[in-house]
C-alpha positions in Angstrom: 109.0 -42.3 129.6 111.4 -45.5 129.2 108.6 -48.0 131.0 106.8 -47.4 127.6 109.3 -46.1 125.1 112.0 -48.7 124.4 114.3 -46.3 122.3 115.6 -43.6 122.5 113.9 -40.8 121.4 116.3 -37.9 120.3 115.6 -34.5 119.0 116.0 -33.7 115.1 119.7 -32.3 114.1 119.5 -29.6 112.3 122.3 -30.1 109.9 122.8 -34.1 109.2 120.2 -35.9 107.1 120.5 -39.4 108.1 120.2 -38.0 112.7 117.0 -36.4 111.2 116.0 -40.0 109.7 116.3 -41.7 113.1 114.7 -39.0 114.9 111.4 -38.8 112.9 111.2 -42.7 112.5 112.4 -43.4 116.3 109.3 -41.0 117.3 106.6 -42.2 114.2 107.5 -45.9 115.3 107.0 -45.6 119.1 104.0 -42.7 119.0 101.3 -45.0 120.8 103.8 -45.7 123.5 104.4 -41.7 123.4 101.1 -40.6 123.5 100.8 -43.0 126.8 103.8 -41.8 128.2 102.3 -38.3 128.3 98.8 -39.5 129.3 100.4 -40.6 132.3 102.9 -37.1 133.2 99.5 -35.3 132.3 97.9 -37.8 135.5 100.3 -38.0 137.8 99.7 -35.5 140.6 103.4 -35.4 141.9 104.7 -33.8 138.6 106.1 -30.5 138.3 103.3 -27.7 137.2 106.1 -27.3 134.0 106.2 -30.8 132.9 102.0 -31.0 132.9 101.8 -27.7 130.7 104.5 -29.3 128.8 102.9 -33.3 128.8 99.1 -31.9 127.9 100.9 -30.1 125.1 102.8 -31.7 123.4 100.0 -34.5 123.8 97.6 -32.2 122.5 99.9 -32.0 119.2 100.7 -35.9 118.8 97.0 -36.0 119.0 96.1 -34.0 116.0 95.6 -36.5 112.4 97.3 -33.8 110.5 100.5 -34.0 112.7 100.5 -37.2 112.2 100.3 -37.2 108.2 102.7 -34.3 108.4 104.9 -37.0 110.9 104.1 -39.7 108.0 105.4 -38.1 104.5 108.7 -36.7 106.5 109.1 -39.5 107.4 108.8 -41.2 103.4 111.1 -38.3 103.0 113.8 -38.1 104.5 114.0 -42.5 104.2 114.6 -41.6 100.7 117.4 -38.8 101.3 119.1 -40.9 103.5 119.2 -43.8 101.0 120.7 -41.9 99.0 122.7 -39.7 101.7 124.3 -43.2 102.6 125.7 -44.4 98.7 127.1 -41.2 98.0 129.0 -41.1 101.6 130.8 -44.1 100.9 134.6 -43.4 99.9 134.1 -46.2 96.4 131.9 -43.7 94.8 132.5 -42.0 91.5 131.3 -39.2 90.7 128.9 -40.0 88.0 127.4 -42.4 90.1 126.7 -40.0 93.0 124.5 -37.7 90.0 123.2 -40.8 88.7 121.9 -40.7 92.4 121.2 -37.5 93.0 119.1 -37.6 89.7 116.7 -40.4 91.0 116.7 -39.0 94.2 115.1 -35.8 92.8 113.0 -38.0 90.5 111.6 -40.1 93.8 110.9 -36.7 95.4 109.1 -35.0 92.6 106.8 -38.0 91.9 106.6 -38.1 96.2 105.2 -34.6 95.2 102.2 -35.7 92.4 100.7 -38.7 94.5 97.7 -37.9 95.9 97.0 -36.8 99.1 95.2 -40.0 99.8 97.7 -42.3 99.7 99.4 -40.3 102.7 96.1 -39.8 104.7 96.0 -43.7 104.2 99.3 -44.4 105.5 99.1 -41.8 108.7 95.5 -43.2 108.8 97.1 -47.2 110.4 99.0 -44.8 112.6 96.0 -42.8 114.1 94.4 -45.9 114.7 97.3 -47.3 116.5 96.8 -44.1 119.4 93.1 -43.8 118.6 93.4 -40.3 116.5 90.2 -40.0 114.4 91.4 -39.5 110.6 90.2 -36.5 110.1 91.8 -33.2 108.3 89.4 -30.4 109.6 88.2 -27.6 107.0 90.5 -24.3 106.4 88.0 -21.1 107.6 87.6 -19.1 104.1 89.4 -15.6 104.4 86.3 -13.2 104.4 87.9 -9.8 103.3 86.7 -6.1 104.1 84.7 -5.2 100.8 85.7 -2.2 99.3 83.6 0.8 97.5 84.4 -0.6 94.3 84.7 -4.4 94.2 82.1 -7.1 93.5 83.0 -10.4 95.6 82.5 -10.5 99.1 86.3 -13.2 99.2 89.5 -13.0 97.9 89.2 -16.8 96.5 86.0 -16.2 94.2 88.3 -13.5 92.2 91.8 -15.7 91.4 
């Protein structure tokens, strides 16, 4: 892994936002190198069976555009949270400034939520292009429910 990835990849913390931001940012920035090292691990014949299966599973996950899109969105959200988190933790911060920063964060996150998914897809396409992943989101299968005696529609989406 160190042959391809120049920085250390760390696990995501359950409690610290800044550690989550660092972990997700490191993975997103080094995704091509991580994919290459997992591909080599998969092809290495002397790797233990468990490593082969884990590497293969992780590689399949990384080579999924939906994963890249989610990683891109999460990295942008964590960047905004981390920016406010660092400011709030300063010793000379005033309570009114903290409240103002939190209000700004809420507005920024709401704006991000209102953004069209196309904005996020364009950003994820750049990352996907680096590792050779087709930027295609698969269509979800429509759930079909068994029609009861007194029902008229084949699927629930038509009744909503």
